[in-house]
KOLLUMMAR-521010 format. One record per residue (C-alpha): residue number from 1; z, x negated, y. Coordinates in nm, 2 decimals. Layout:
NUM,Z,X,Y
...
This chain:
1,3.50,-0.66,2.52
2,3.33,-0.34,2.64
3,3.46,-0.02,2.66
4,3.37,0.29,2.57
5,3.36,0.37,2.85
6,3.04,0.15,3.01
7,2.88,0.35,2.69
8,2.93,0.62,2.89
9,2.73,0.55,3.18
10,2.47,0.46,2.97
11,2.15,0.76,2.96
12,1.99,0.75,2.65
13,1.75,1.02,2.57
14,1.42,1.10,2.41
15,1.13,1.09,2.46
16,0.72,1.12,2.38
17,0.50,0.88,2.44
18,0.19,1.00,2.64
19,0.01,0.70,2.59
20,0.04,0.32,2.55
21,-0.21,0.02,2.66
22,-0.27,-0.33,2.68
23,-0.06,-0.49,2.92
24,-0.22,-0.81,2.94
25,-0.05,-0.98,3.30
26,0.27,-0.98,3.10
27,0.41,-1.32,3.05
28,0.53,-1.21,2.75
29,0.28,-0.94,2.46
30,0.29,-0.56,2.58
31,0.26,-0.23,2.63
32,0.26,-0.02,2.96
33,0.42,0.25,2.79
34,0.40,0.70,2.97
35,0.63,0.89,2.85
36,0.74,1.22,2.87
37,1.17,1.25,2.84
38,1.12,1.69,2.95
39,1.11,1.88,3.27
40,1.41,1.73,3.45
41,1.35,1.41,3.39
42,0.96,1.44,3.35
43,0.73,1.10,3.29
44,0.83,0.82,3.29
45,0.66,0.43,3.22
46,0.79,0.10,3.10
47,0.66,-0.21,2.99
48,0.76,-0.25,2.55
49,0.73,-0.57,2.42
50,0.67,-0.45,2.08
51,0.29,-0.50,2.04
52,0.36,-0.65,1.70
53,0.48,-0.39,1.49
54,0.31,-0.07,1.71
55,-0.05,-0.05,1.84
56,-0.10,0.12,2.05
57,-0.28,0.47,1.89
58,0.02,0.43,1.66
59,0.26,0.48,1.94
60,0.09,0.78,2.06
61,0.35,1.07,2.01
62,0.61,0.93,1.92
63,0.95,0.97,1.94
64,1.17,0.77,2.12
65,1.56,0.68,2.27
66,1.52,0.49,2.55
67,1.76,0.46,2.90
68,1.66,0.63,3.18
69,1.94,0.56,3.44
70,1.87,0.15,3.49
71,1.69,0.04,3.79
72,1.32,0.03,3.74
73,1.22,-0.36,3.68
74,0.85,-0.49,3.76
75,0.67,-0.69,3.58
76,0.39,-0.81,3.76
77,0.19,-0.57,3.89
78,0.36,-0.21,3.71
79,0.68,-0.09,3.78
80,0.86,-0.05,3.43
81,1.11,0.33,3.47
82,1.29,0.32,3.12
83,1.47,0.11,2.82
84,1.27,0.17,2.57
85,1.55,0.08,2.27
86,1.46,-0.10,1.96
87,1.64,-0.35,1.74
88,1.48,-0.74,1.71
89,1.44,-0.82,1.30
90,1.22,-1.15,1.23
91,0.91,-0.94,1.29
92,0.93,-0.82,1.61
93,1.07,-0.54,1.83
94,1.19,-0.20,1.56
95,1.19,0.12,1.77
96,1.47,0.32,1.75
97,1.36,0.63,1.70
98,1.48,1.01,1.57
99,1.61,1.05,1.25
100,1.42,1.41,1.24
101,1.17,1.37,1.57
102,1.11,1.81,1.47
103,1.41,1.90,1.61
104,1.43,1.68,1.90
105,1.32,1.75,2.25
106,1.18,1.61,2.50
107,1.51,1.53,2.73
108,1.79,1.54,2.50
109,2.09,1.33,2.54
110,2.21,1.09,2.33
111,2.58,1.17,2.25
């Protein structure tokens, strides 16, 4: 069983997707995302398996939540630096997004 201290080790931050592009080299359908986490964390990249419910065009400008303190992970020829958070639904992964995105700044910490 996980304890609160396990959860507290995760650094979950808000960011804005700047760019989303197809990632044909990934084993499972995915996008390469470029995400702005504000001045303290900066721009990070992520591979996200969210192709069944989102197009690249609708992802651009969207606020998301991601774990920013996992070690980078090599996926094909791409280094994924953060883990974008979502829930597994029958139709595919649904992104976890802030309820009031206009009030959330890039880099805001989940708390």
